[in-house]
C-alpha positions in Angstrom: -4.9 3.8 -4.4 -7.2 5.4 -6.9 -5.7 6.0 -10.3 -2.2 7.0 -11.2 -2.5 10.7 -10.5 -2.1 11.5 -6.8 -4.5 14.4 -7.1 -7.3 12.2 -8.4 -8.5 10.9 -5.0 -9.2 14.3 -3.3 -11.2 15.4 -6.3 -13.1 12.1 -6.3 -13.9 12.3 -2.6 -15.0 15.9 -3.0 -17.3 14.9 -5.9 -18.8 12.1 -3.8 -19.4 14.5 -0.9 -21.2 16.9 -3.2 -23.4 14.2 -4.8 -24.5 12.5 -1.5 -27.5 14.6 -0.7 -28.8 14.3 -4.3 -28.3 10.6 -4.3 -30.2 10.2 -1.0 -33.2 12.1 -2.2 -35.1 9.0 -3.4 -34.9 7.3 0.0 -37.3 7.7 2.9 -36.1 10.4 5.4 -35.2 7.9 8.2 -33.1 5.9 5.7 -31.4 9.1 4.4 -30.3 9.9 8.0 -28.9 6.4 8.6 -27.0 6.3 5.3 -25.7 9.8 5.9 -24.3 8.7 9.2 -22.3 6.0 7.3 -20.8 8.6 5.0 -19.6 11.3 7.3 -15.8 11.1 6.8 -15.6 13.0 3.5 -13.7 16.0 5.0 -11.2 13.8 6.7 -10.7 11.7 3.6 -10.2 14.8 1.4 -7.7 16.2 3.9 -5.7 12.9 4.1 -5.7 12.5 0.3 -4.4 16.0 -0.2 -1.7 15.5 2.3 -0.7 12.2 0.6 -0.6 13.9 -2.8 1.5 16.7 -1.4 3.9 14.2 0.1 4.2 12.3 -3.1 5.0 15.4 -5.1 8.2 15.7 -2.9 9.2 12.1 -3.1 12.2 10.9 -5.1 11.1 8.7 -8.0 12.2 5.4 -6.4 10.3 6.1 -3.2 7.2 7.2 -5.2 7.2 3.8 -7.0 7.2 2.0 -3.7 4.6 4.3 -2.2 2.2 3.8 -5.2 2.8 0.0 -5.0 4.6 -0.2 -8.4 7.7 -1.7 -6.8 
């Protein structure tokens, strides 16, 4: 879980995706390629986080508490 707002995680993952190329610039090309292979699930993570956020918007309060590990 990242933060209290269910919409935070998709935004965070999107931001990380957008910054990756910039952050890899200082590395040698062969290292950039290897690191990029490790971080290749951004789209799947963003999709899953959006689906979870949408599901949480529909949950009754008690179920939401359990889902977000408050109870």
